[in-house]
Every structure is written in C-alpha cells, then in structure tokens.
N, C-alpha and C positions, 0 to 999 in steps of 0.2 A: 526565468520560469516562475509561474505562479501556481497555486494549489487551489483546486475547487473540489469540494466533497459533495457527492450526491446525497439526497435525503437518506437513502439506504445506508450509505457509508456513515453518515452522522448517527443514525440509529444503531448501527453495528458498533460504532465507537463507544457510545453510551452504555452498551450492554457488556463491554469488555471489563474485566477486573481492573481496578484502579492502577495497579502496578503495570499492567499491560498497556493501559492508556498512556502512561508516562513513557513507556518504551516506544509506543506507536508515534507519539509526538517527536521523540528523538529521531526515529527512522524517517519520518516525513521531512524533518529539517535536513537530514542528510540527503534525501532525495532531491530537495531543492538545490542543494550545493553541488551534487554530483551523482547522477543516476548509477554510475559505475562503482560507487563506494562499496568496498568488499563486504561489509556486514549486511548490506541490502540483498545481495545475491539476486539482483533484478534480472529477469529474463522474460522473453516473449512467452506468454502462456497460451494464447490463441492467435495465431498468425492471421487467420482469415478475418477475425473481428478486431484485430489490433490491440488485444488485451495483454497487459504485462502483469507479472506477479513479482512481489518483493517480500522480503522477510521482515517481520516484526521481532519474532523470536523463533526458536526451533519449532514451536507449536502453533504459531499464529502467522498469518499472511495478510497482505492487502493487495488488491487488484486495481489496476488503473489503466487509463487510456492517455495517450499523448495527442492533444489537439492544439496545434500551433505552439504557442508558448505556455500552454496550460497542462498540468497534470490533473486529470479528472479521476479522483479516487472513487471507485464504484462500489467497493465493499471491503470489509475487514472481517476475517473469520478464523476460526480454529482450523489448522491445517489438517487435511485428510491424509493420513499416512497410507502409502500404497503397499 
C-alpha cells in the first residue's frame, strides 16, 4: 500500500501541534504496515462514501479512503466527542 495526502490533509497536518504531527506520522506508518493495528482503531466511518476513520490520539483522528493500493488521507482533525 502507498499513502497519498490530499491538499486538505496536508494543510490539516501543518495546523496540528508539533507533538501531534509526530504521533500522526507514527500512526500513518502503522496504517501502511497493518490497517488492523490496535492503536489505530480503524473503522468504517461512512459506508456509503467509503470513508474510514483512524485514531492519532484519543483527541485526534484522520479520515481516509482506500483506492486500489492507495490510502488517500482526506483530513486530520480534532475528534468531536459525542
């Protein structure tokens, strides 16, 4: 698998605090190794549009699509608690 970041995801990444950027890098590396890695807690977020959600930290998430052999990171954001 390979990783592609949309422009929005790149902008979101740059807006993250530096320590969260480092953790995002680590989690994206784990995604490339195994989407089922426990700390990612990856799950389908929007079945209809094929969007997945994975954890950066308890407070931050990233959202992605799977297109062939590519993970398309669409955004990274603070998690909205329900």
